[in-house]
N, C-alpha and C positions, 0 to 999 in steps of 0.2 A: 504494500500500500504506500503510495507516494504522497498522500495527503490525509489530513485528519477529517472526521465528520464535521468538526467545528473549525471554522477558519477566522471568525471574528467573535469577540465576546467582551462583556463587562463583568466586573467582579464585585460581589457583595460579601460582607461578613454577615452571617445569619445563624440563628439558633433554631434548627428544625428538628422535628421528632424522628424517631427511627423509621425505617422503610415501611414496616408493617403498620405502624400507627398512622403514618402520613398517607398511605394508600386508602385507608378508611376515610380520612379527611377529604382527599381529592375526589372521592365518589360523590361528595356533596356539591361539587361544582364541575361537572362534566360538560364538555362542549356540546351545544345544541345548534342545529342549523339556524342561520340568521332568518329572522322573521321578515315578511314582506315590507312592513312599515318601519323596520329598524335599519340603522346604518352600520351597526357593528355587533359582533357576537364573539365571545371568547370563553375558553374553558380548557380543562385538562383532557387529554386523550391517551389511549393505550399506545405504547411504543409499537411502531409499525413492523418492527423486526421480531421483537420478543413477545408482543401481545400483552405485555404487562403494563399496568398503570404506573407502577414504580419498579424500575429494573435494578436489582442489586448488582453492584460491581465491587471489585476490590477497593476498599477504603471508603465506599459511599454508595450512591445510587444515581439513577437517571430518571428525570421526569420530562414529559413532553406537553407542550402548551400550544393551542391553536387559536389563531385570530382570523376571523373572516370580516372583511370590511368592504362595504360598497363604495365604489369609486364614482364620485360626481365632481368634476372639476369646478372650481369656483367661477371660472369664466362661463361655463355652461349654465350655472345657476343664475348668474347675473344676466345673461342673454335671455333666458326663459322668463325671468321676472320682468325685465324691461318689455319683452314681447307681450306679456299678459297685461301689463299696465297700459301700454299703448292701445291694445285692443279694447280694454275697459273704457278708456277715454273716448275712443271712437264710438262706443255704445252710449256715451253720455254720462258715464259714472262720475260722480264728484266725491270729494273727501275720501280718496283712496287710502286704505291702510296698507302701506307697502310691506310692513312686517307680516301681516296676515297673508298677503299675496305670495310672499316668499315662502312662508310655512307650507301653504297648500302646494306650491310648485315643487318644493323639495319632497313632500310626501308622495306626490305622483311620480317624480323622477326616481325615487327609491325603488318603486315597483319594477322598473325596467333596467336599473343600473347593473353593471357588471360587478362581480364580487372578486376581490383579491384575497387569497389565502396565504397566511404566513405560519409556518411551523417553527416553534422555538424549542430548543433543547436546553435543559438545565442540568448541570452536574453538581452534586453536593458532596463535599468531603466531610464525613461525620466528625472525625477527630479534630481537624483544623477549623471547621466551621466556615469554609469558603463555599460560596454559591457562584458557579460559573454559568452565565447566561449567554446564549448564542445570538444575541442581537445588541448592536450598539445604538439602535434607535430608542431614544428615551421613552416615547409612548408605549413601545412594545415591552421593554423589560420592566417598566413600572407597572404595566398591567399584570404581568406575571407575579411580581412581588405583592401587589395589592391582593391578588386572588389567594396567594399563599397565606397572607395575613388573615383574610376573610375566613378561609376554611379551618385554619389552625387556631383561630381565636386571638392569639397574640404571638407575634413573631418579631423579635428584635433584629433589625437589619441596619447595617452601616455601610456607607460608601467610603472610599479612600481618596484623600486629597493630599496635596503637597504645596508648600510655599516655594514657588519656582525661583524666586529671587535668591534663596539660600541653597536649596538642594535639588532643584529640578533638572530635567534632562538638558536644558539649554546650558546651565552652568557646568554640568558634567561634560558636555560635548566641548565647550570652550577649553576646559581643563585638559581634556584628552588631546585636543589639537595642539595645545601648548606643552605637551609631554609632562604634565603634572603627575604626581604619584597616583597609582591605581586607586588608593583610598579616596582621592579627590575627584576621580573621574568615574569609571565604570567597574572598579574592582578587578578581580582576577578571573571572573567567570562570565562576564558580559562583554560583548564585542560589537562596536558599531559596524554596520554593513553597508549596503549600497543604495539607500534611499533616505533623503532628507527634505522635508517640506518646512520652509520657514515662512513666517508671517509677521507683519507689523502694521500698525495703524498710523496713517498720515492724514491729518485733517479729517478724521472720522472715516476715512476710506481704507479698506483692508487691502494691503499689498501682499502678494505671495511670490515666492521663488522656490523652485524645485530642483534638486540635484539627484539624478538617477544614475549614479556611478559609484565605483569604489572610492573610499575616502581619500586615498593617496592621489587620485586624479583630480579631485575638486577641493582639496584642502585649502588652498589659497583663496579661492572664490568664496568658499564657505566661511572662512575666517573673516573675510572682508564684510560679508553680509551680516554676520553676527556682531561685528563691531559697529555696524550702522543701524542698530536698533531692531534687527530681526530676531525673533524668538523661535525656538523649535516648536512646531505644531504637531509634527509626526516624524518619527525616524525609525529606521530599521535596526534592530538589534538581534543578537544571536547568543545562545548558550551552546553547549556541546550537543544538546538534544533538539532544540527547536530554533526556528527563525521567525521573527514577528515584527510588526510595526507597532510602536508604542506612541500613543498620543499624549499631549500635555495634560489631559484629564483622565489618565489611566484607563484608556480603552485599548484593546488589543485587536489588531487587524492583520490579515494576510499571514495567519499562523500556519506553519508547515514544518514537518520534521526535517532535520538535517540529513537524514539518511532514510532509505526505504524501510518501512515497518513490515516485518514478516510475521504471519500468524496462520497456523493450521486450525482445523476444526470446522464445524458447520457455521452457517451465517450468524446465528444467534451468539455462538461462542466468540466469533471474531468481533462482532459488534461490542460485546461486553469488554473484551480484551483491549481493543483499540481505544475505546472511551476511557477505560481505566488507565491506560498508558498515557493518554492525552491529559487526563486529570493529574496524574503524578507529575508529568513534566510542567504543567501550568502551575501547580501548587509550589513546586520547587522554584520556579521563576518568580512567582508572586512574592514569596517570602524573601527571595534574594533582592528584589526591587524595594520591598518595604524596608528592609534593613539598610540597603544602600542609599536610598533616596529619602529615608526618614519620613515616610508617609504617615499621615495621621488619620484616624478613623473618625468620621462624623456621623452621628446617629441620624437615621431617616425620620 
């Protein structure tokens, strides 16, 4: 296997129950098909490979969450509302309630709108208390966390942040380029790779510059950009096990193994093994980053 089932994720600290207890809780909020008059529906679903609502793996378990959302572009809504208002005016209507016209238009558009489905996988490490969620879109991973809180009654969750001015990836990259000691850059187990996205604000306008090459080839240009007020928004790092892009707000993207993952057994066994291996690598990397960058946890 040359890639992991999860390639992007966000990380939470969470206190979740055991797999057996959680499975009973998840049954209270299973996914149901989206209603004709509704715009969104979400809930927990069985794993498509194992058939289990909660799939035990070494060190933790897997849960699967589904979001169905009807797609109605804002421009289409505005066009339909304007069309209806113009038609009502032609018919001699006065004192039009635009909000009511919009509500009725949206209700009718929902009946024929296309539906987008998103499947989110979450891995939970029981001992470490890390919840790895396979979506970096805030509305999606927040929906999953809210549903976990709802079915479990009370779940303490925390996100992870850092003071970039002191310990963030921008400061560490500058130190790395300047050949500062490993303790002041990326330590001895993290290595900058081949992608750097830098951003800065000039008169409220966001400027971006991207370097997609090995550091040795762009080091001078990268250093000049960093000295001119650009900050690291996203950069590629590697351990001995995985390569990933880390954002300035602790999101992981483009995650892949440094070498091909081999696994025998049936499909369900391979699924459990690969996810367990992915979780092991990610937990190791997360703890390394937390220690290196001095991240702090903030309660949700």
